[in-house]
C-alpha positions as CSV (number, residue, x, y, z in Angstrom):
1,X,0.0,0.0,0.0
2,X,1.5,3.4,-1.1
3,X,1.5,6.4,1.2
4,X,-1.3,8.2,-0.6
5,X,-3.7,5.2,-0.3
6,X,-2.7,4.7,3.3
7,X,-3.3,8.4,4.1
8,X,-6.7,8.2,2.3
9,X,-7.7,5.1,4.2
10,X,-6.8,6.7,7.5
11,X,-8.8,9.8,6.6
12,X,-11.9,7.7,5.7
13,X,-11.6,5.8,9.0
14,X,-11.4,9.2,10.9
15,X,-14.6,10.3,9.1
16,X,-16.3,7.0,10.0
17,X,-15.4,7.4,13.7
18,X,-16.8,11.0,13.8
19,X,-20.0,10.1,11.9
20,X,-20.6,7.2,14.3
21,X,-20.2,9.6,17.2
22,X,-22.7,11.9,15.5
23,X,-25.3,9.1,15.5
24,X,-24.8,7.1,12.3
25,X,-25.5,3.3,12.4
26,X,-24.6,0.5,10.0
27,X,-21.8,2.8,8.7
28,X,-19.1,1.0,6.8
29,X,-16.2,1.5,4.4
30,X,-16.7,0.6,0.7
31,X,-14.1,-1.3,-1.3
32,X,-11.0,0.8,-2.0
33,X,-11.3,0.1,-5.7
34,X,-14.4,0.3,-7.8
35,X,-16.3,2.1,-5.0
36,X,-18.5,3.9,-7.6
37,X,-17.9,7.3,-5.9
38,X,-18.7,6.4,-2.3
39,X,-16.2,5.8,0.5
40,X,-18.7,5.4,3.3
41,X,-22.3,4.2,3.4
42,X,-24.5,4.3,6.5
43,X,-27.9,5.1,8.0
44,X,-29.1,8.1,10.0
45,X,-32.8,7.9,11.0
46,X,-34.7,6.6,8.1
47,X,-32.2,7.9,5.5
48,X,-29.3,6.2,3.9
49,X,-26.2,8.4,3.2
50,X,-23.2,8.0,0.9
51,X,-20.0,10.0,1.7
52,X,-17.2,10.8,-0.5
53,X,-14.1,11.5,1.6
54,X,-11.3,13.8,0.2
55,X,-8.0,14.3,1.9
56,X,-6.3,17.0,-0.3
57,X,-4.6,20.3,0.4
58,X,-6.4,22.1,-2.4
59,X,-10.1,22.9,-2.1
60,X,-12.5,20.4,-3.7
61,X,-14.1,21.3,-7.1
62,X,-17.0,19.8,-9.0
63,X,-15.6,16.3,-9.5
64,X,-16.0,15.3,-5.8
65,X,-19.7,16.5,-5.9
66,X,-20.3,14.6,-9.2
67,X,-18.9,11.4,-7.7
68,X,-21.2,11.7,-4.6
69,X,-24.3,12.4,-6.6
70,X,-23.6,9.4,-8.9
71,X,-22.9,7.2,-5.8
72,X,-26.3,8.2,-4.3
73,X,-28.1,6.6,-7.3
74,X,-25.8,3.6,-7.5
75,X,-26.2,2.7,-3.8
76,X,-29.9,3.6,-3.8
77,X,-29.3,6.1,-1.0
78,X,-31.6,9.0,-0.3
79,X,-28.8,11.5,0.5
80,X,-25.2,12.2,-0.4
81,X,-22.3,14.2,1.1
82,X,-18.7,15.1,0.7
83,X,-16.1,15.4,3.5
84,X,-13.0,17.4,2.7
85,X,-10.0,18.4,4.7
86,X,-9.5,21.7,2.9
87,X,-12.9,23.1,1.9
88,X,-14.6,23.7,-1.5
89,X,-14.6,26.0,-4.5
90,X,-17.4,28.4,-5.4
91,X,-18.3,26.2,-8.3
92,X,-18.5,23.1,-6.1
93,X,-21.0,24.9,-3.8
94,X,-23.0,25.9,-6.9
95,X,-23.3,22.3,-8.1
96,X,-24.0,20.8,-4.6
97,X,-26.9,23.1,-3.7
98,X,-29.5,22.1,-6.4
99,X,-28.5,18.4,-6.1
100,X,-28.9,18.4,-2.3
101,X,-25.3,17.2,-1.8
102,X,-24.1,18.1,1.7
103,X,-20.6,19.6,2.0
104,X,-18.6,19.3,5.2
105,X,-15.0,19.8,6.3
106,X,-13.3,17.4,8.7
107,X,-13.0,20.2,11.2
108,X,-16.8,20.8,11.2
109,X,-17.5,17.1,11.9
110,X,-14.8,17.0,14.6
111,X,-16.1,20.2,16.3
112,X,-19.7,18.8,16.3
113,X,-18.7,15.5,17.7
114,X,-16.6,17.1,20.5
115,X,-19.5,19.3,21.5
116,X,-21.8,16.3,21.8
117,X,-24.0,17.5,18.9
118,X,-25.9,15.1,16.7
119,X,-25.9,14.9,12.9
120,X,-29.5,16.2,12.9
121,X,-28.4,19.3,14.7
122,X,-25.5,19.7,12.3
123,X,-27.8,19.8,9.3
124,X,-30.7,21.6,11.0
125,X,-32.4,24.0,8.6
126,X,-31.3,22.2,5.5
127,X,-34.4,21.5,3.3
128,X,-34.4,18.1,1.6
129,X,-37.0,16.7,-0.8
130,X,-38.8,13.7,0.7
131,X,-37.6,11.3,-1.9
132,X,-35.0,11.5,-4.6
133,X,-36.1,10.2,-8.0
134,X,-34.6,6.8,-8.9
135,X,-35.0,5.2,-12.3
136,X,-37.3,2.3,-11.5
137,X,-38.0,-1.0,-13.2
138,X,-41.8,-0.6,-13.5
139,X,-42.5,-4.2,-14.6
140,X,-40.9,-5.3,-11.3
141,X,-42.8,-2.7,-9.3
142,X,-46.1,-3.9,-11.0
143,X,-45.4,-7.5,-9.9
144,X,-44.4,-6.3,-6.4
145,X,-47.7,-4.4,-6.1
146,X,-49.7,-7.4,-7.3
147,X,-48.1,-9.6,-4.6
148,X,-48.6,-6.9,-2.0
149,X,-52.4,-6.7,-2.9
150,X,-52.7,-10.5,-2.8
151,X,-51.2,-11.1,0.6
152,X,-52.4,-7.8,2.2
153,X,-49.1,-6.5,3.5
154,X,-45.6,-5.4,2.4
155,X,-44.0,-8.5,0.8
156,X,-41.2,-10.4,2.4
157,X,-38.6,-12.3,0.4
158,X,-40.4,-15.5,1.1
159,X,-43.6,-14.0,-0.5
160,X,-41.8,-13.4,-3.8
161,X,-41.4,-15.9,-6.6
162,X,-37.8,-16.6,-7.7
163,X,-38.1,-14.6,-10.9
164,X,-39.3,-11.4,-9.1
165,X,-36.5,-11.9,-6.4
166,X,-33.9,-12.1,-9.2
167,X,-35.1,-8.9,-11.0
168,X,-35.3,-7.0,-7.7
169,X,-31.8,-8.0,-6.7
170,X,-30.5,-7.1,-10.2
171,X,-32.1,-3.6,-10.2
172,X,-32.2,-2.7,-6.5
173,X,-29.6,-5.0,-4.9
174,X,-32.2,-6.2,-2.3
175,X,-35.9,-6.0,-1.4
176,X,-35.2,-3.5,1.5
177,X,-33.9,-0.9,-1.0
178,X,-37.0,-1.2,-3.2
179,X,-39.3,-0.9,-0.2
180,X,-37.5,2.2,1.0
181,X,-37.5,3.7,-2.5
182,X,-41.3,3.2,-2.7
183,X,-41.9,4.6,0.7
184,X,-43.4,1.4,2.1
185,X,-43.0,0.1,5.7
186,X,-41.3,-3.4,5.9
187,X,-43.6,-6.1,7.1
188,X,-42.8,-7.3,10.6
189,X,-44.9,-9.5,12.8
190,X,-43.2,-11.2,15.6
191,X,-45.5,-13.5,17.6
192,X,-45.7,-13.0,21.4
193,X,-43.6,-15.2,23.7
194,X,-46.8,-17.1,24.6
195,X,-47.6,-17.8,21.0
196,X,-44.1,-19.0,20.4
197,X,-44.4,-21.4,23.4
198,X,-47.7,-22.8,22.1
199,X,-46.2,-23.3,18.7
200,X,-43.2,-25.0,20.1
201,X,-45.5,-27.4,22.1
202,X,-47.6,-28.0,18.9
203,X,-44.5,-29.0,16.9
204,X,-43.3,-31.2,19.7
205,X,-46.6,-33.1,19.8
206,X,-46.6,-33.4,16.1
207,X,-43.2,-35.0,15.8
208,X,-43.3,-36.9,19.1
209,X,-40.0,-35.7,20.4
210,X,-38.2,-32.6,21.7
211,X,-37.9,-30.4,18.5
212,X,-34.7,-28.9,17.2
213,X,-34.5,-25.6,15.3
214,X,-34.4,-27.7,12.1
215,X,-37.7,-29.4,13.1
216,X,-39.2,-26.0,13.9
217,X,-38.2,-24.7,10.4
218,X,-39.7,-27.7,8.7
219,X,-42.9,-28.0,10.7
220,X,-43.8,-24.5,11.9
221,X,-45.6,-21.6,10.1
222,X,-43.5,-19.2,12.2
223,X,-40.1,-18.1,10.9
224,X,-37.0,-19.6,12.4
225,X,-35.9,-16.2,13.6
226,X,-38.9,-16.0,16.0
227,X,-37.5,-19.0,17.8
228,X,-33.8,-17.9,17.6
229,X,-34.5,-14.6,19.3
230,X,-36.4,-16.1,22.2
231,X,-33.6,-17.6,22.7
232,X,-34.3,-21.3,21.9
233,X,-32.5,-22.8,24.8
234,X,-34.5,-20.7,27.3
235,X,-37.7,-21.6,25.4
236,X,-37.0,-25.3,25.8
237,X,-36.3,-24.9,29.5
238,X,-39.5,-22.9,30.1
239,X,-41.5,-25.6,28.2
240,X,-40.1,-28.2,30.6
241,X,-37.6,-29.7,28.2
242,X,-33.9,-30.1,28.3
243,X,-32.1,-28.2,25.6
244,X,-30.8,-30.3,22.8
245,X,-27.6,-28.3,22.8
246,X,-26.5,-26.0,25.6
247,X,-23.3,-24.0,25.3
248,X,-20.8,-23.3,28.1
249,X,-21.6,-26.2,30.4
250,X,-18.4,-26.7,32.5
251,X,-17.1,-29.8,34.2
252,X,-18.2,-28.3,37.5
253,X,-21.7,-28.0,36.2
254,X,-21.7,-31.6,35.1
255,X,-20.3,-32.8,38.4
256,X,-23.1,-31.0,40.4
257,X,-25.8,-32.4,38.1
258,X,-24.4,-35.9,38.4
259,X,-24.3,-35.8,42.2
260,X,-27.8,-34.3,42.4
261,X,-29.1,-37.2,40.2
262,X,-27.2,-39.7,42.3
263,X,-28.8,-38.3,45.5
264,X,-32.2,-38.3,43.9
265,X,-31.9,-42.0,42.8
266,X,-30.1,-43.2,45.9
267,X,-27.5,-44.9,43.8
268,X,-24.9,-44.3,41.1
269,X,-26.7,-43.3,37.9
270,X,-26.4,-45.3,34.7
271,X,-26.0,-44.0,31.2
272,X,-29.7,-44.5,30.7
273,X,-30.4,-42.5,33.9
274,X,-28.3,-39.6,32.6
275,X,-30.0,-39.7,29.2
276,X,-33.5,-39.9,30.5
277,X,-33.5,-38.2,33.9
278,X,-30.3,-36.2,34.2
279,X,-30.1,-32.4,33.7
280,X,-27.4,-33.1,31.0
281,X,-27.2,-36.1,28.7
282,X,-24.3,-38.5,28.8
283,X,-23.0,-36.9,25.5
284,X,-22.1,-33.8,27.6
285,X,-19.9,-35.9,29.8
286,X,-18.2,-37.6,26.9
287,X,-17.5,-34.2,25.3
288,X,-16.0,-32.7,28.4
289,X,-13.9,-35.8,29.5
290,X,-13.3,-37.4,26.1
291,X,-15.2,-40.6,27.2
292,X,-17.2,-42.0,30.1
293,X,-14.3,-44.0,31.5
294,X,-12.2,-40.8,31.9
295,X,-15.2,-39.2,33.7
296,X,-15.5,-42.1,36.1
297,X,-11.8,-42.1,36.8
298,X,-11.9,-38.3,37.4
299,X,-14.7,-38.7,40.0
300,X,-13.2,-41.9,41.5
301,X,-16.3,-44.1,40.7
302,X,-15.4,-47.7,40.0
303,X,-16.6,-48.8,36.6
304,X,-18.3,-51.8,38.1
305,X,-20.6,-49.4,40.1
306,X,-21.5,-47.5,36.9
307,X,-24.2,-49.5,35.2
308,X,-23.9,-49.0,31.5
309,X,-24.9,-51.0,28.5
310,X,-22.1,-53.1,27.1
311,X,-21.6,-52.5,23.4
312,X,-20.1,-55.5,21.6
313,X,-18.2,-55.2,18.4
314,X,-18.5,-57.7,15.5
315,X,-15.4,-59.7,16.5
316,X,-16.5,-60.0,20.1
317,X,-19.9,-61.3,19.1
318,X,-18.3,-63.9,16.8
319,X,-16.1,-65.2,19.6
320,X,-19.0,-65.4,22.1
321,X,-21.1,-67.3,19.6
322,X,-18.4,-69.8,18.8
323,X,-17.5,-70.4,22.4
324,X,-21.1,-70.9,23.5
325,X,-21.7,-73.2,20.5
326,X,-18.7,-75.3,21.4
327,X,-19.6,-75.3,25.1
328,X,-23.1,-76.8,24.4
329,X,-21.7,-79.2,21.8
330,X,-19.4,-80.7,24.6
331,X,-22.2,-80.6,27.1
332,X,-24.7,-82.5,24.9
333,X,-22.0,-84.6,23.1
334,X,-23.5,-83.4,19.8
335,X,-21.1,-82.1,17.1
336,X,-24.0,-80.7,15.1
337,X,-25.6,-78.8,18.0
338,X,-27.3,-75.6,16.9
339,X,-27.2,-72.5,19.1
340,X,-30.6,-70.7,18.9
341,X,-32.2,-67.6,20.4
342,X,-34.2,-69.6,22.9
343,X,-31.0,-70.8,24.6
344,X,-29.6,-67.2,24.8
345,X,-32.9,-66.0,26.3
346,X,-32.5,-68.5,29.1
347,X,-28.8,-67.8,29.9
348,X,-28.5,-65.6,33.0
349,X,-25.5,-63.8,34.5
350,X,-25.9,-62.3,38.0
351,X,-29.7,-62.7,37.6
352,X,-29.7,-60.8,34.3
353,X,-29.9,-61.8,30.7
354,X,-26.4,-62.8,29.6
355,X,-26.7,-61.6,26.0
356,X,-29.8,-60.7,24.1
357,X,-30.5,-62.4,20.7
358,X,-31.3,-58.9,19.5
359,X,-27.7,-57.9,20.0
360,X,-26.7,-60.4,17.3
361,X,-29.7,-59.5,15.1
362,X,-28.8,-55.8,15.1
363,X,-25.1,-56.5,14.3
364,X,-25.7,-59.2,11.6
365,X,-29.1,-58.2,10.2
366,X,-31.1,-61.1,11.6
367,X,-30.7,-64.1,13.9
368,X,-31.0,-66.5,11.0
369,X,-28.0,-65.0,9.2
370,X,-25.7,-65.3,12.3
371,X,-24.7,-69.0,11.7
372,X,-23.9,-68.4,8.0
373,X,-21.8,-65.3,8.8
374,X,-20.0,-66.9,11.8
375,X,-19.5,-70.4,10.5
376,X,-19.0,-69.5,6.9
377,X,-17.1,-66.3,6.4
378,X,-15.5,-66.4,9.8
379,X,-14.5,-70.1,9.8
380,X,-10.9,-69.0,10.3
381,X,-11.7,-67.9,13.8
382,X,-12.9,-71.4,14.9
383,X,-9.5,-73.0,13.9
384,X,-7.8,-70.7,16.4
385,X,-10.5,-70.7,19.1
386,X,-11.3,-74.3,19.5
387,X,-7.8,-75.7,20.2
388,X,-7.2,-72.9,22.7
389,X,-10.6,-73.6,24.3
390,X,-10.0,-77.3,24.6
391,X,-6.4,-77.2,25.9
């Protein structure tokens, strides 16, 4: 970046700071190149302004005013202005006045900001027309008015068909600019908190589970923004549900919740207890500690006291099946003994089912396919297991 560009950028940033102090909002710098005559674009009250900022030792002439006037139309702004460090020529004042282009010096803005004045006070007495003429696309406006008459209020993007949205974007950049140019008031109807609660409960009943924002977006006639601004986590709590995702839950929070649940149950909670009755699901503990075992180690709870569902992988199930089959073959002296689901249902370990047939079915598709998978494709395992088992 050369010195001139650097100085120009610093001047623009200085102007931005002063204008923000004077009450501008949504004020931002445009691109350094191809800015179409505007260095700053922002809002004051209901009006959008474009500013051309000039840091030169000589007084500004007509060119700066022409750039600001052109930028006003390009950015669909209602007003334009120039900020100069050095002042303006008589010709520049003559061009600016009939085109309602405001002329300021940096010193004027700085003095107004330091004296706690607002931009409205700075331009007090300046007479503006209500609306600057903009070259409209009347076919688009005709379609816009037809949609407006049909729905009974100012259209939103969701009310427009794709073709109309495309032409509005092409001509006016966005729907808000068109609405402002036509003098319409944007449509806004945010339901009350009570209405949002009732809608949340309706969606919950319809889908049969605690809804996420994605469920709300798919099933609700309310916009997603209505639920996002509640906020959604608070809404779920107030409706008696646990949030699906809650940010910022610390290890200390999880420890307190775990101990409270243990006290309530009178025993060490299981994974199922955490998921169904706990303030936080087991997934929160896994995320904070990496896995459940690390959590148990951190709170000094023996794994044997933490009742959790054992998850068997494919290899473990194959080994269990082969060992049980060989055990019953020896017991019944029957080399062709068939292990079936009835046998598994009667096997107990510490007064509990040893292994559910459904565990095999879920892993291999169905119980009938287990013998084919294990004894066929996994026959290599039996050559290793049986000798070891019998030795």
